[in-house]
C-alpha positions in Angstrom: -0.2 0.1 -0.1 1.6 3.0 -0.7 1.7 5.6 1.7 1.0 9.2 1.2 2.5 12.5 3.1 1.0 16.2 4.2 2.0 19.1 6.2 0.7 20.3 9.5 -0.2 23.1 10.4 3.5 24.1 11.2 4.5 22.7 7.4 6.2 19.4 8.7 5.9 16.3 6.7 3.4 13.8 8.0 2.8 10.3 6.8 -1.2 8.9 6.5 -0.7 6.8 9.4 1.0 9.4 12.1 -2.3 11.7 10.8 -4.9 8.7 11.6 -2.6 8.2 14.7 -2.8 11.4 16.3 -6.6 11.6 14.8 -7.2 8.2 17.4 -5.2 9.6 20.3 -6.9 13.3 20.1 -10.4 11.3 20.1 -9.7 9.0 22.7 -10.4 10.7 25.7 -13.3 12.2 24.7 -14.9 8.8 23.7 -13.9 7.3 26.9 -15.3 11.4 28.4 -19.4 10.5 26.7 -19.4 7.0 27.0 -22.3 6.5 28.9 -23.3 10.1 28.6 -26.6 11.3 27.5 -26.2 14.0 24.3 -29.6 16.0 22.5 -28.9 16.5 19.4 -31.4 19.1 17.5 -32.0 18.3 14.0 -33.7 21.2 11.9 -36.1 21.3 9.4 -33.8 22.0 6.4 -31.1 20.1 7.7 -33.1 16.9 6.7 -32.0 16.8 3.5 -28.3 16.0 5.0 -30.3 13.3 7.3 -28.2 9.9 6.4 -25.1 11.9 7.4 -26.3 13.0 10.0 -27.9 9.5 11.2 -24.6 7.5 10.2 -22.7 9.4 13.3 -25.6 9.2 15.6 -25.0 5.4 14.9 -21.6 5.7 15.3 -22.2 7.8 19.0 -24.8 4.8 20.4 -21.9 2.2 19.0 -19.0 3.9 20.7 -21.2 4.3 24.4 -23.2 7.7 24.4 -26.3 7.5 24.5 -28.3 10.0 21.8 -31.1 11.5 21.8 -32.4 12.9 18.5 -35.4 15.7 17.7 -35.9 16.8 14.7 -38.4 19.5 12.8 -40.3 19.7 9.7 -41.2 23.4 9.0 -40.4 22.9 4.9 -42.1 19.7 5.0 -44.8 20.9 6.4 -44.8 24.1 4.6 -45.2 21.4 1.2 -48.1 19.4 2.6 -50.1 22.9 3.4 -49.0 24.1 0.0 -50.4 20.9 -1.9 -53.4 20.8 0.5 -53.7 24.7 -0.6 -54.3 25.3 3.2 -52.9 28.8 3.4 -50.1 29.5 5.6 -49.6 32.6 8.2 -46.7 33.3 10.4 -46.8 36.0 13.5 -42.9 36.6 14.8 -41.3 33.5 13.2 -44.0 31.6 14.8 -46.2 29.5 12.2 -50.0 30.1 13.5 -51.7 26.4 13.6 -55.6 26.3 13.5 -57.1 22.9 13.5 -56.4 22.1 9.5 -53.1 23.4 10.0 -52.1 20.6 12.8 -53.4 17.8 11.4 -50.8 18.3 8.6 -48.3 19.2 11.4 -49.3 15.6 13.3 -48.9 13.9 10.0 -45.9 15.0 8.5 -44.0 15.3 12.3 -45.2 11.5 13.3 -46.5 9.9 10.1 -43.8 11.1 7.8 -40.4 12.6 9.3 -40.4 10.8 12.4 -40.6 7.3 11.0 -38.3 7.9 8.2 -35.8 8.8 10.8 -36.4 5.5 12.4 -36.4 3.7 9.8 -33.0 5.1 7.9 -31.4 4.3 11.3 -32.1 1.1 10.9 -30.5 0.7 7.2 -27.6 2.7 8.8 -27.3 -0.1 11.6 -29.2 1.4 14.3 -32.4 0.8 17.2 -33.9 3.8 17.4 -37.9 4.1 18.4 -40.0 7.0 17.2 -41.5 9.2 19.8 -43.6 12.4 20.3 -44.0 14.6 22.7 -47.4 13.2 23.7 -46.5 9.4 24.2 -46.4 9.0 27.6 -47.2 12.5 28.8 -43.5 13.6 27.9 -43.9 16.6 27.0 -46.9 19.1 28.8 -47.5 22.4 27.6 -50.5 25.6 27.3 -51.7 27.3 24.5 -48.5 29.9 24.0 -50.1 33.0 22.4 -54.4 32.6 20.8 -53.2 34.4 18.2 -50.9 31.8 17.3 -53.8 28.7 17.8 -52.3 25.8 18.4 -48.8 26.7 19.1 -48.0 25.5 22.7 -45.6 26.6 24.9 -43.9 23.7 27.2 -44.8 23.7 31.0 -43.7 20.4 32.2 -41.5 17.3 30.7 -41.8 13.7 32.1 -37.9 11.8 30.9 -39.6 8.4 32.0 -40.2 7.1 28.5 -36.6 8.8 27.2 -35.1 7.1 29.6 -37.0 3.7 29.3 -36.2 3.6 26.0 -32.5 4.5 26.2 -32.2 2.0 28.8 -33.2 -0.9 26.4 -30.5 0.4 23.9 -32.7 2.1 22.0 -31.9 5.5 20.0 -35.1 7.7 20.8 -35.8 10.1 17.6 -38.5 12.5 19.2 -41.4 14.7 16.8 -41.6 17.8 18.9 -45.4 17.6 19.8 -47.0 18.0 23.4 -50.1 17.2 24.9 -52.2 20.8 26.1 -55.5 20.9 28.4 -58.1 18.6 27.3 -55.9 15.7 25.9 -55.4 18.3 23.1 -52.3 18.3 20.7 -50.2 21.6 20.6 -47.6 22.0 18.0 -44.0 22.9 19.6 -40.8 24.6 18.5 -38.4 22.3 18.4 -35.4 24.3 19.0 -37.3 24.9 22.4 -38.5 20.8 22.8 -34.8 20.2 22.5 -33.9 22.4 25.6 -36.6 21.2 27.5 -35.6 17.6 26.9 -32.1 18.2 27.0 -32.7 20.0 31.1 -34.8 17.0 31.9 -32.1 14.6 30.9 -29.7 16.6 32.8 -27.7 15.4 29.3 -24.0 16.4 28.9 -24.8 18.5 26.2 -26.9 19.8 23.7 -26.6 20.1 20.1 -28.4 22.3 17.7 -27.5 20.9 13.5 -28.4 24.2 12.1 -27.5 25.7 8.6 -25.2 28.3 9.7 -21.2 27.2 10.9 -21.9 28.7 14.5 -21.4 32.1 16.4 -19.6 34.4 14.1 -17.8 37.8 16.0 -17.8 41.4 14.9 -15.2 39.9 11.7 -17.3 37.4 10.6 -14.9 34.7 11.9 -16.5 31.7 14.1 -16.5 31.9 18.0 -15.1 28.2 18.7 -16.0 28.8 22.8 -17.9 31.1 24.6 -18.9 31.6 28.0 -23.0 32.3 28.7 -22.2 35.6 29.5 -19.8 36.2 26.3 -23.4 35.4 24.1 -25.1 37.7 26.2 -23.3 40.1 25.4 -23.2 39.8 22.0 -26.8 39.6 21.5 -26.9 43.1 22.9 -24.1 44.5 20.5 -26.7 43.3 18.1 -23.6 40.8 16.8 -25.9 38.4 17.1 -29.3 38.6 15.8 -32.1 38.0 13.5 -32.4 34.2 13.4 -29.8 33.2 15.5 -31.4 35.1 18.6 -34.0 32.6 19.3 -31.3 29.6 18.7 -29.4 30.9 21.0 -31.4 32.2 23.4 -32.4 28.6 23.5 -28.8 27.7 24.6 -28.9 29.8 26.5 -32.0 28.3 28.7 -30.6 24.8 28.4 -27.5 26.6 30.0 -29.8 26.1 33.5 -29.7 22.4 33.3 -27.0 21.4 30.5 -23.4 22.2 31.0 -22.5 22.7 27.0 -24.1 23.4 24.2 -23.0 23.8 21.2 -24.0 24.8 17.8 -23.0 23.5 14.1 -23.5 23.3 10.4 -24.9 20.2 9.7 -24.9 20.0 6.1 -21.0 19.5 7.1 -20.3 15.7 6.5 -19.7 13.7 9.6 -19.8 16.9 12.0 -21.0 15.6 15.1 -17.9 13.3 15.4 -15.4 16.4 14.3 -16.8 18.4 17.0 -17.3 16.0 19.9 -14.1 14.1 18.9 -11.6 16.6 18.4 -9.9 20.1 19.8 -10.5 22.1 17.8 -14.1 21.3 17.2 -16.4 22.4 14.3 -18.6 24.9 15.7 -19.5 27.5 18.5 -19.8 25.9 22.1 -21.6 27.4 25.2 -20.0 26.6 28.0 -22.6 27.5 31.5 
């Protein structure tokens, strides 16, 4: 077998075998640290086209002894079905107005289409997953957040027992963000907030948001690999974190009350979970308590 060579950051020549050894020696401490730890991973709806790469990483994390829990969204697919069915879509402050007709589509897409597909794909990749929604076993309980938004919920309580039972039986839980409301009604939940609440209830070691951004960038546009809760709040106050990143970072900060580390990474990158979790450099931004 031919041996190929490359240069390290200092311009030194290193062989592929040496590079592999470096990567493995770097990863082994992270692998040992994460064994037995719960990792809540939020897969955004816009990232579902990259689902196979994400699920492969999730399966490998599980095989390495970690306990990944996947929470998924589905906004683009919900929009597609609403368009097909000629149901008008309205948003208020970035949140979908969910009337009874829209709620039926949301439930169909999240639970019947996306959740089942992710479970089946996980099986194809060698994993063993169970699909859940927040209504299973009363896992997520919520109230209507704003009457103008219809059946959109704000989480009151998380019962982690159904998720913990699946973890203990060796399954990878894959969860759709629906919740039980008053009178056994079903409510639509923002997936970022659902993931944050679930991570807190499970005392997860990490909460990882897979998004369509590389992470949090400074004023000069360069990626910030690590920052504290106080530093993140300062970036919001200064307007450096703005627009659609504010609710995502706010969900991260809320989760830090119960989760020591929250990550934002670019879900479009191949094996981004492994790079973020098992290398010193990482791949996105880690916010620490």
